[in-house]
N, C-alpha and C positions, 0 to 999 in steps of 0.2 A: 504494500500500500504506500502510495506516495505521500509526501508532506501535505500536498493540496488535499488529498483524500482525508487525511487526519484532521485538517482544518475544517473541512465540510462537516465531518462527523461531530466535531466540538460545537458547531453551530446548531445542531439539532437539539431542541429542548425536550425534556421529558413531558409526556402527556399528563403527568401527575403534578406538574408545577404550575402555579399561578404567579401573579405578581407579588402577593403577600404570603401565600400559603403553599404547602405541598400536601398531597394526599399519599397515604401509605397504608400498608396492611395494619390491622389492629393486632397488637401483640398481647399476650397474657399479662405482661408487666404494665399495660395500660389500664387494665380493668378496674383497679382501685380508684384511679383518678377519674375515669369515665363515670363510675358509679357515683362518686362524690359530686362531680359537676352536673350530671344529668338529673340527679334528684334534688337539686336546688329548686325550691318551690317557684322561684321566678323564671326558671328555665322550663320545668315540667308543666307549668300552667298552659303552655302553648303546644303541648304534645298529647297524643292520644293515650299515653301511659298515665294511669290514674293513681296507683298506690306505690309508694317507695318499695324498692327491692333491696335485700341484702346483697352483698358481693356475690353470693352464690347464684342469685337471680341474674346478675349481669354476666357471670360466667356461662350460665345456661343459654342466655341470649346469644352470646358470642359463639359458643359451640354450635348452636342451631344455624346461625347465618353462615358459618364456615362450611357447613355441609349442605347448604341449600343452593342448588345450581341456578336458581332464578333470582339470587340476591348477590350483590357486590357491596360489602360494607367496608368503609375506609376511615382511618383516623385522619383528622385535620390537624396539621401542626404548622406553626410559623416557619418561615424559612430558616430561623435559628434553631428549630427543633423542639419548640414548646408545644405540647398537646393543648389544643383549644376546643376540640369538639369532634363530632363524627358525622358522616354522611353516607348515603346509600342509594343505590339503584335497586328497586325491588319489583317483583312481579315481572321480571324480564321475559318478554314474549318474542322469541327469535323469528317466528313466522310473521308477526305483525310489525316487528322491529320497534317495539315500544317498551317503556318501563315507567315506574313511578319513582319520584325523588323524595328522599327524606333527609333532613339535616337538623342539627342543633349545635349551638355554640355556647360554651360556658360563659356565664354572666361577666366574669372579669374581662372578657375579650369582646364584649359587645361594642358597637359603634366605632370599630376600627377598620371596617371593610373586609374582615375575614370571611364573613358569611357570603357576601356577594362574590368574592373571589373564589370561594370554595364551590358555590353553585355553578359559576361559569366554568371552572376547571372540570368539575364532575360532568357537566353537560358536554363540554368539548371532548372529554374522554368517551362518553357514551356515544356521541355522534361519530367521532373520528376513528375510534379504536374498536368499538363494539358494533358499528354499523346500524345504530338505532336511527329512526327517522322522527320519533316523537317521544317526549318526556313529559309526564303529567305530575301533578301534585295537588294536595288539598291543604289549605291553610286557614286557621281560624281568623275570623274578621277582626278579632281583638289584637292580632299579631301584625300590627302595621309595619314594624321593622322588617319582618319577613316578607310581607307583601311588596314593600319598596325594593328589597334586594332581588326578588324574583322579577319584578318589572324591569329593573336595570339590566338584567340579563336577557330580557326579551319575552318572558312569559306573559301570556294574555289571559284575562279572566274569561272562562268558558261557561260559567254558570255558578249557581249558589245552591247549596242544600240548606234551606231555611230552617233555623232553630234545630240544627242537626247535632249539636253537642251541648253539654251542660257544664259550665265552668263558673266558679265563684258565685254559686247560688242563682245563676240565670242561664237561660238558653241563648246560644249564639249561632250565627250562620257560619257555615264552612264554605269558603270560596274554592272553587275548582279552577285550576289554571293549567295551561298547556304551552309547550314550546316545540316547534318543528325545527328540524336541523337547519334549514335556511334562515331561520329567524334569530339564531343565536347572536347576541350583540357583544362584539369584542370591544375592549377599551380603546 
């Protein structure tokens, strides 16, 4: 391989790297920190998970997604290597070339652009490496931070499930959003 070939190879960026974050496999050593950040009431209020789990529950989840061929779950870390959350493509349908997106970011890392960058990076991976053509998601109407992040990446509201979830003593709408491969907004 010539020096020019080596230079070209160095210019190729990993499909798992964004501007602020990188996605990587979730390791067993991450489980304690994931459990701690995920079950922060200010984080879990935006998720379909309802009751806190002990570390054994987090380990059971991790083992389940590792053996599920229709799910790709990844840790989100800063470029410096600090774990900030997790994301996934779920319900992957290779025939239809679609999947659902899930993500959460630990509260200490909110409002820094990590979520938007992780969503964009995960979608870029899904479209470019997995040959998906559509990625969908559902977000609570009360999660305006999440809605804004999804819109920045190009997700469009496709509908609402009215009063579909019960949070904080009241019913809330669940917004259904979708993104087609050609709609991905790059920075």
